[in-house]
N, C-alpha and C positions, 0 to 999 in steps of 0.2 A: 504494500500500500504506500502511495506517495503522499507526502505532506504538502498541502496547498500553501502557496506563498502568501501567507498573512503574517502580520507582525507577531501575532501570538504564537503561530506555529514556528516561526523563525527563532523566537526565544526558546521554544521547547526543543527544537533541533539543536540549538547551541548548547543547551543544558545537558541533553543526552550525550552529545559528543564530549563534553567536559567530563561527565561521569565515567563514560567508557574509557577515556584516555587516562585519567588519573587514578582509576580504581583497578585497572588491570595490573597483575603482578609484574614486577620488573623482570625482564629477561636477562639472565646471566648464565654463563657457562658453569656447569657443575664442577666443583673441585674434586675430582676422583682420587687425587693423591691421598685424601683422608679416609677413603673407603677401606674397610677391612675385607679380608678374603671372604668372610661370610656374607657381607653385603653384596659383593660382586657375584658370588655364587647364586644368591637369591635373585638378583637381577637377570643373570643369564638363564636361569631356570624358568622364570615367570614372565619376562618381558615379551611383548609381541614382536615377532620377526616381521619388520616392515618391508624390507627389500633384501635381495640377494644378488650377488654378482660374482661370477667365476673369476678366480685368481689366475693370472696368466702363468706365473711361475709354479713349478711343481708338477707332478704327474698323477696326483690322486683326485683331481677334480674338486679340490677344496674351494670354498667360497668365502667372500667377505660379506657379512650381513649387517644391516642396521637394525638395532633393537630399540624399542621404546616402551617405557612404563611410567605412568603417572607424571608425564611431562618431561621425563629424563630420557635422553637418548645416548646410546653408545654403540660402537661397532663390535663385532665378534668374528672370529674365524671358525668356520664350520667344516668339519670333515666327517664323512659317513663311510669311508672305505673300511671294509672288514673282510679281508681275503686270507685264505690259506692255500698254499700250493706245496705238494710233496717235494717239488724241485723247481727252482727258479734261477734263471741265468740273466744277470744284469751286467751293468758296466763294471761292477766290482767282482765279477766271477759268479760261480754257481753256489747257491745256498739250498740246503735241504731243510724241509719242514719250515718253509718260508711263511712269515705272517706279516701282513700290513694292516694295522687296525687302529681305528680312532680311539679305542680303549686305552692305548698306550699313552696318548696325550694326557688323559685323566690320571693314569698311574704315575706319570712323570711329575705332574703337579703335586699330587699327594705325597709322593716320596720326597720330593724337593723340600717340602715343609717338614717332613719327619727328620731330615738330616740338617735342617737349619740353613739351607743354602739360599733360598728365596730368589732364584733366578728364573723360575718357570712361571708363566702367567696362569691365573686361575682357569680351570677347565672343568666342565660338568658334562654329564651324559644327559641327553635330551632327545626327544623325538622331533625330527625335522621333516615334515611331510609324512611320507610313508616309512621313512627310515629312522633308525636311531643313529646318533652321532655325537661327537665331542663338539661342544660350543665353548670356545676359548676366548677370554678377554682380549680384545684387540689392544696392543700395547700403545700407551700414550707417550708422547714426546720422544719418538724415535728419531735419532740423528741420521743413522745410516746402518746398513748391514756391514758386518765385518768383511764380507767379500768386497764391498765398495771401498772400504778403508784400505784393504790390502792392495787393491788395484791402483788406487790413487797414491799409495805410499804415504798417507797422512799419519803422522806420529801422534800418539795419545799425549795429553798434557802431563800426565804423571805415569811414566813408564813402569815404575815399580808397582804401583797399584794395578795397572793394566796387566802386567805379567802375573801378579798374584791371582787376579780374576781368571785369567786363561788357564792357570794350573788347575783351578777349581772346575772349570769347564771340562777339561780332559778327564779329571777324576770322575765327575758325574757321568759323562758319556761312557766311560768304561764300566762304571757301576751298573748302568742300565743296559749295557751291551748295545749301544746305538749303532746299527750298521749303516745308517745314513747320516752320520755326523759330518757336517760340511759348513763352510764359512757363510753360506747363505742362510743358515739357521741360527746364527749368532747375531743378535740385534744389539746395537749400541744406542743407549739412551743419551739425551742431551747432556747429562752430567757425567757421561763416560762410564756409567755402570753398564753391566752386561745382562742381557736376558736371553733365554734359550727357548726355541720354538720347534715344533714338529718332531714328535717322537714316535710316529706311526710304525717305524721299522726298528724298534728297540725291544728290550725285554725278552731276549732269547733265553733258552733253557740252559745254555752253556754254563758250566760251573767254573770256568777260568776266564780271565780277562781276554778281551778281543785282541789287544795289541799292547804289550808291556812298554813298547817304545814311547807311548803317549804319557807314561807316568814318570814323574821326577820326584825326588825327595823334598817336596814343597807343598804345603797344604794350609788352608785357612783353619784357624782354631775352631770356628763354629762347625765347619764341615767335618773336621777330625773328631770332635766330640760327638757330633751327630752320628757318624759312622760307628763309633765305639758303643754308643748307646742303642743302636738299632737292633731290634729283636724280631725273631720270626713271629712272635705273638702280635707285636705292634703292626708289622707289615700285613699279616693275615687279616687283622681287624680292619685296617684301612683300605686294603687293595684287593681283597679276595673276590670282589664283584667285577674286577677288571683284569685280574691276572689269574692264571691257572696255578695249581699247586706246583707243577713243574717249573713254571716261570718264577714263582716265589723261591723255590729251592735254589734255582740258578742264581737269582739275585743275591740271596744270603751267602751263597758260596763265594761269589765275587766280592761281597762285602768283607768276608773273612780274609780273603787274600789281600785286600787293600789295607785293612787294619793291621795285619801281620807285617806288611811291607813298611808302613809308616811307623809302627812301634819299633821296628828294627832300626829304621833310619834315625829315630829320636835317640835310641840307645847308643848308636855308633857315632852320630854327628853332633848330638846335643839338641835340646828342644828349640833353642833360639834360632838355630840354623834351618830347621825344618818347618816349624809352626809360625805362621804369620797371622795378622789380624787385619782383614780388609774392612772397609766401612760397611755397616749393615744396610740392607735395602728392604 
């Protein structure tokens, strides 16, 4: 219905515009840095998936989605791949009992918190259309991928802190037996802290590390203590819905190898030469 151009209606229109303009809530970007893991999990589980767009990189057909709930929006990474093959031949050779599963993204997130690393973004299991998949918090404030930094030869502002973080990355990738660990899955945040993404080809049942050449006698205190305190009971409680018993046994056997290695390094070289303390994230 249109308002007729009378002086009374003009004043009414002006008043309505005034009320609408000054009583609408102010629009401001949400400060997600203050959100807890639990808040992010709740959002990822319950927010409406507004839109989805396939990501060009990667081979699992993953998507970037926009989620919205109660006026708050944030993006997420969605993977629904869940494959098993008795034998698989890829660029890195042939693998038997090959698995590529979204469930390992969720397992990596939960394990990351159990060992106090805090490098892996929040990830939950959720039905997306007809399929179940991992819905992972899209990282905020990303500066670049490690692959881009490596190609451009850009040096980090604090080399010691950077190297400490990279030691942790290698330990974690060996712990989870990540067969697809690569520089494209290492994300650099604007403060030059590191985050790790895409673990769909991790958590093999092997009871020994994938490559000992990736491990050096240097580890963060939080991760060292986290590994030493990690128990089969805790892992089973937190990860049994996304990992099989064989995958958990393999994980704990690799954990035992890492703890034995670092305990020996501390005994031989001294704690100060082996254990470092990187800033918490």
